[in-house]
N, C-alpha and C positions, 0 to 999 in steps of 0.2 A: 633340433635347431641348436646352434652353438651360441653361447653368450659371447658377444664380441669383446667385452671388457675382460672377462676372466678366461675365456677359451673353454669353459666347461660346457659339456653337452647337456642341454636342457630339454625337458619333456613338458609339453603343454597339454592340459586336459580341460575340456569344457563340461561343466555340470549341466544337468537338465534345466536349471534355472538360467543358464547362459553365462554364469560366472566362469572366468578363465583362471585356471590354476597352473602355475609354472613351478617346476621342481628340478633339482639337479640329480635326483635319483628316481628310480622307478618306485612309486609308492604302492603299497598294498591298499586296495580300496575294499571296504566291507560295508554292506548295507544291513542294518539291524532293524527289524520290525518290533516295536514295543507292543504291549497289550492294548494300547490306545490306537494302534494303527499308524502311528507317526513313523516316518522313515528318516533316519539320520545317515549322513555320509561321513565316514571316518577314514581319514588318510593317515597312514602310519609311515613315518619317515624313519626307516630303520637306519641307525647310525653306523652299524657294523656289518651291514649286508646280511642280516639274519634271514631275510626272505630268500636270498640266493642259497644259503646253506640249508635251509629247511627244504627247498626244492631238491637240492642235491641229496639230502638224506632220504627223501621220499623215493627218488630214483634208485638209490642204493638198496633200500628195503624192498622195493618192487623187484629188483633183480634177484634177491634171495628167494623169491617165490618161483623164479624160473630156473634157478641154478640147481646144482647137484644136491643141495640140502632139501629139495622138495621132489625127489624122484619118485617117491611112493605117495600113497593117498595122504599120509600124515608126515609133517616135518618132525624130525627127532626132538625138537624143542617141545612140541605138543605132548609127546609121550613122556618126556622128562617132567613136565609140569603136571600132567595128569597123575603121575606116580608120586606126587608130593615133594619133588625135589627142585621146584622151579626157582625158589629164592637162592639156593646154593649155586645152582647152575648159572643163573643170570648174573648174580653178584660176583661169582667166581670169574666169569668171562669179562665183566667190567674191570675187575682187578687185573686180570691177565693182559688185556689189551692196553689198559692205562699204563701198566708197568713196562710193557714192551715198546710203547710209543717212543720213536726216535732211536731205538737201539737195534733195529733189524731192517735191513734193506735201504731203500731210497726214501727221499722226502715224500714221494707219492705213497709208498707203503705206510709211512707214518700217518698220512692223512686217512688212509683206509682204516688204520687202527682206531683213529678218533671216531670215524663213522661207526665202527663196531661197538665202541664204548657207548655211544649214544643209543644205538639200536638195542643193545642188551639192557640198557637202563630203561628204555621204553617198554621192553618185554617185562622187566621187573615191575614197572608201574601196573601192567596188566595183572601180574601175579598178585601184587599187593592189593589191588582193588578186588580181585576175584576172591582172595582169602577173606577180606572184610565182608563181601557179599555172602559168602558161605557162612560166616559166623552169624550174620543177621538172620539167615534162613533157618539156622539150627536153634534159634531162641524161641 
């Protein structure tokens, strides 16, 4: 539905209690169950479209599992991490794609470089957490 005053496309949601919520963006709705069994409704109004970018990132990462990087049973990244070179590999790629951003190809190529930066940063989070877990196991 369009707001007749502003012309902005509005979305209306009705809660289970019958309350009507209207917003000018697609909110992300999460339901959290506490230890007491209470249910709360959280609506996040992302100001910068983060929900859209997170979905795009997920689709990009999913595509890497179907692409030429996963033609064998293991992705090369798995082997590199298993050999103890994960941090250098991931952070090196973050640096590579961040420095290349906007200097090669089209604007779309630059966007892809940003997705790669974020993807390799996520992989580094895995390496970081795995190394910490390994330290705790060896104590």
